[in-house]
C-alpha positions as CSV (number, residue, x, y, z in Angstrom):
1,M,25.7,-19.8,37.6
2,P,27.7,-20.8,34.5
3,A,27.8,-18.5,31.5
4,E,25.3,-19.3,28.7
5,T,26.6,-21.1,25.6
6,P,26.3,-18.9,22.6
7,S,23.7,-20.0,20.1
8,L,25.1,-22.3,17.4
9,A,22.1,-21.5,15.2
10,A,24.1,-18.7,13.5
11,P,26.4,-19.7,10.7
12,P,29.9,-20.6,11.8
13,V,32.8,-18.1,11.6
14,P,34.0,-18.3,8.0
15,V,37.7,-19.2,8.8
16,R,39.5,-20.0,5.6
17,G,43.0,-20.7,6.8
18,L,45.9,-19.4,8.8
19,H,47.1,-15.9,8.1
20,H,50.0,-15.9,10.6
21,F,51.0,-17.1,14.0
22,A,53.1,-14.7,16.0
23,W,55.6,-15.2,18.9
24,R,58.0,-12.9,20.7
25,C,61.7,-13.2,19.6
26,R,64.9,-12.3,21.4
27,D,66.7,-10.9,18.3
28,S,65.0,-10.3,14.9
29,E,68.2,-10.7,12.9
30,E,69.1,-14.0,14.6
31,T,65.5,-15.1,14.0
32,R,65.7,-14.0,10.3
33,R,68.9,-16.0,9.8
34,F,67.3,-19.1,11.2
35,Y,64.0,-18.9,9.4
36,E,65.1,-17.4,6.1
37,D,68.7,-18.6,5.6
38,L,68.5,-22.0,7.3
39,L,64.8,-23.1,6.8
40,G,64.3,-21.2,3.5
41,L,61.2,-19.2,4.5
42,P,61.4,-15.8,2.8
43,L,61.1,-12.6,4.9
44,T,58.1,-11.0,3.3
45,H,56.9,-8.2,5.6
46,V,58.4,-6.0,8.3
47,I,56.4,-3.5,10.5
48,Q,58.3,-1.2,12.8
49,A,56.3,0.9,15.2
50,D,56.5,2.6,18.5
51,H,52.9,2.1,19.6
52,V,50.7,-1.0,19.7
53,P,47.9,-0.4,17.0
54,S,45.2,-2.1,19.0
55,T,45.8,-0.3,22.4
56,G,48.0,2.7,21.6
57,E,50.4,1.5,24.3
58,Y,54.0,2.8,23.9
59,C,56.2,-0.2,23.1
60,P,58.7,0.1,20.3
61,Y,58.8,-3.1,18.3
62,V,59.5,-4.7,14.9
63,H,57.1,-7.3,13.6
64,I,58.6,-9.7,11.0
65,F,56.9,-12.2,8.8
66,F,58.2,-15.4,7.1
67,Q,56.0,-16.9,4.4
68,L,55.1,-20.5,4.2
69,G,54.4,-22.3,0.9
70,D,50.6,-22.0,1.3
71,G,50.8,-18.2,1.7
72,S,50.4,-18.2,5.5
73,S,53.2,-16.8,7.7
74,I,55.2,-17.3,10.9
75,A,55.7,-14.0,12.5
76,F,57.7,-12.6,15.4
77,F,57.8,-9.5,17.6
78,D,61.2,-8.1,18.7
79,L,60.6,-5.7,21.5
80,G,64.2,-4.5,21.5
81,D,65.1,-5.8,25.0
82,D,66.9,-9.0,23.9
83,T,64.4,-11.2,25.8
84,A,62.6,-14.2,24.4
85,A,59.2,-15.3,25.6
86,L,59.4,-17.5,28.7
87,P,58.1,-21.0,28.6
88,S,54.9,-21.8,30.5
89,P,55.8,-23.2,33.9
90,N,52.9,-25.6,33.9
91,T,53.5,-27.1,30.5
92,P,56.1,-29.6,29.4
93,A,58.5,-28.3,26.7
94,W,57.2,-30.9,24.1
95,V,53.6,-29.7,24.3
96,N,53.6,-26.2,22.7
97,H,55.1,-26.4,19.2
98,L,54.6,-25.5,15.6
99,A,54.5,-28.3,13.1
100,L,55.5,-27.5,9.5
101,R,54.8,-30.0,6.6
102,V,57.5,-31.1,4.1
103,D,56.8,-33.2,1.0
104,S,58.5,-36.5,1.8
105,V,60.6,-38.6,4.2
106,S,63.6,-37.8,2.0
107,A,62.9,-34.1,2.4
108,L,62.6,-34.6,6.2
109,L,65.9,-36.4,6.4
110,A,67.6,-33.8,4.2
111,A,66.2,-31.1,6.5
112,K,67.5,-33.0,9.6
113,A,71.0,-33.1,8.0
114,R,71.0,-29.4,7.1
115,L,69.9,-28.4,10.6
116,E,72.5,-30.7,12.3
117,A,75.2,-29.3,10.0
118,A,74.2,-25.8,11.3
119,G,74.6,-27.0,14.9
120,V,70.9,-27.4,15.7
121,E,70.1,-30.4,17.9
122,V,67.4,-32.5,16.2
123,L,65.3,-35.3,17.7
124,G,64.0,-38.0,15.4
125,P,62.7,-39.0,13.0
126,T,59.8,-40.1,15.1
127,D,57.2,-42.5,13.6
128,H,53.7,-41.4,14.7
129,H,52.1,-44.1,12.5
130,I,50.5,-41.6,10.1
131,I,53.3,-39.1,9.9
132,Q,57.1,-39.0,10.5
133,S,58.5,-36.0,12.3
134,I,61.7,-34.4,13.5
135,Y,61.8,-31.9,16.4
136,F,64.1,-29.0,17.2
137,F,64.2,-25.5,18.8
138,D,64.6,-22.2,17.1
139,P,66.9,-19.5,18.6
140,N,64.0,-18.2,20.7
141,G,63.3,-21.6,22.4
142,I,60.2,-22.3,20.3
143,R,59.8,-26.0,19.6
144,L,59.4,-26.8,15.9
145,E,58.4,-30.0,14.2
146,L,58.9,-30.8,10.5
147,T,56.6,-33.6,9.5
148,T,55.5,-35.6,6.4
149,P,52.5,-37.9,5.9
150,T,53.3,-41.6,5.6
151,V,49.9,-43.0,4.9
152,P,47.4,-42.6,2.0
153,Q,44.7,-39.9,2.3
154,A,42.0,-42.7,2.7
155,E,43.6,-43.6,6.0
156,M,43.7,-40.0,7.1
157,D,40.0,-39.7,6.1
158,E,39.2,-42.8,8.3
159,H,41.0,-41.1,11.2
160,A,38.9,-38.0,10.7
161,R,35.7,-40.2,10.8
162,Q,36.8,-41.6,14.2
163,A,38.1,-38.3,15.7
164,R,34.9,-37.3,17.6
165,A,34.5,-40.7,19.2
166,L,38.1,-40.7,20.3
167,L,37.8,-37.3,21.8
168,D,34.6,-38.3,23.6
169,A,36.4,-41.3,25.1
170,W,39.2,-39.1,26.3
171,T,36.8,-36.6,27.8
172,A,35.1,-39.4,29.7
173,R,38.4,-40.8,30.9
174,K,39.6,-37.4,32.1
175,G,36.3,-36.8,33.9
176,A,36.6,-40.2,35.7
177,R,40.1,-39.3,36.8
178,R,39.0,-35.9,38.0
179,N,36.1,-37.3,39.9
180,A,38.3,-40.0,41.5
181,A,40.8,-37.3,42.6
182,H,38.2,-35.0,44.1
183,G,36.2,-37.8,45.5
């Protein structure tokens, strides 16, 4: 028997924004040079501990935070073993990524030039019809996207109005494919 869906009568969780998103890194100093020196995100907080606060597990680590312009952060854990997180074997490399916004196409192109001058391989710019983006990997193998809007907010609002219908159509298409495959 399937699990019951929780009641949606209660108020929604009051999420107000992103605080931080964390990954594992191979080397915290290499990661700092990339995010602070190359991308310009200031290192704002460092936690060094020998035990995981939530479980008490012994695992010496450093947790480093780089602040974005809106006050949120990108964070990393260096576990001291010079190992980066492994990619998911069932997911193409282009799927999991972090997209960061820049102010304009000219800022996007300047960022591309800066990254390439530092020896970073950059793909794009790619025109997604509502945004333009460039793609590259950080020293830990994490795919990053820099993006900038290229349409007026009114067009983005129209996309938002159509979002649920488009998701419903995809869900139906996916269900039909699944049913055809399982006969």
